[in-house]
C-alpha positions as CSV (number, residue, x, y, z in Angstrom):
1,M,-46.9,-6.0,17.3
2,K,-48.8,-9.2,17.8
3,T,-50.7,-9.9,21.0
4,G,-50.2,-13.1,23.0
5,G,-53.6,-14.5,21.8
6,T,-52.8,-13.9,18.2
7,T,-49.5,-15.6,18.6
8,V,-51.1,-18.6,20.2
9,I,-53.7,-18.8,17.4
10,G,-50.9,-18.6,14.8
11,I,-48.9,-21.4,16.4
12,G,-52.0,-23.5,16.8
13,L,-53.0,-23.0,13.2
14,G,-49.5,-23.9,12.0
15,L,-49.5,-27.1,14.1
16,Y,-52.9,-28.0,12.7
17,L,-51.8,-27.5,9.1
18,L,-48.6,-29.4,9.8
19,G,-50.5,-32.3,11.3
20,F,-53.1,-32.3,8.5
21,G,-50.4,-32.3,5.9
22,M,-48.7,-35.3,7.5
23,L,-51.9,-37.2,7.7
24,A,-52.7,-36.5,4.1
25,G,-49.3,-37.7,3.1
26,V,-49.7,-40.9,5.0
27,A,-53.1,-41.5,3.4
28,V,-51.8,-40.9,-0.1
29,E,-48.8,-43.2,0.5
30,R,-51.1,-45.9,1.9
31,M,-53.3,-45.8,-1.2
32,R,-50.2,-46.1,-3.4
33,F,-48.9,-49.0,-1.4
34,D,-52.3,-50.8,-1.5
35,H,-52.5,-50.4,-5.3
36,R,-49.0,-51.9,-5.8
37,R,-49.9,-54.7,-3.3
38,A,-53.1,-55.5,-5.1
39,D,-51.2,-55.9,-8.4
40,V,-48.7,-58.3,-6.7
41,L,-51.5,-60.3,-5.1
42,A,-53.4,-60.6,-8.3
43,R,-50.3,-62.1,-10.1
44,Y,-49.8,-64.5,-7.1
45,D,-53.5,-65.5,-7.1
46,E,-53.3,-66.3,-10.9
47,A,-50.1,-68.4,-10.4
48,V,-51.8,-70.3,-7.6
49,R,-54.9,-71.0,-9.8
50,E,-52.7,-72.2,-12.6
51,W,-50.8,-74.5,-10.2
52,H,-54.0,-75.9,-8.8
53,A,-55.4,-76.5,-12.3
54,F,-52.2,-78.3,-13.3
55,R,-52.4,-80.5,-10.2
56,I,-56.1,-81.3,-10.9
57,E,-55.2,-82.4,-14.5
58,V,-52.4,-84.6,-13.3
59,E,-54.7,-86.2,-10.7
60,R,-57.4,-86.8,-13.3
61,A,-54.9,-88.3,-15.7
62,V,-53.6,-90.7,-13.0
63,A,-57.2,-91.6,-12.0
64,H,-58.2,-92.5,-15.5
65,N,-55.1,-94.7,-16.0
66,E,-55.7,-96.8,-12.9
67,P,-57.5,-100.1,-13.3
């Protein structure tokens, strides 16, 4: 039969492992989310660069056509 101290240690160890597992799961999910977010932001950044380049070319064309 287990003593009171052994039971408390077992419960404490179980809670520790449960908490550690939850924190590890949160950390892994956060890394996965950040990776997907980085991909989306890279595509968005490229689209913004292309739009700015297009606008600069239009402004240059207008500036060269003015008297």
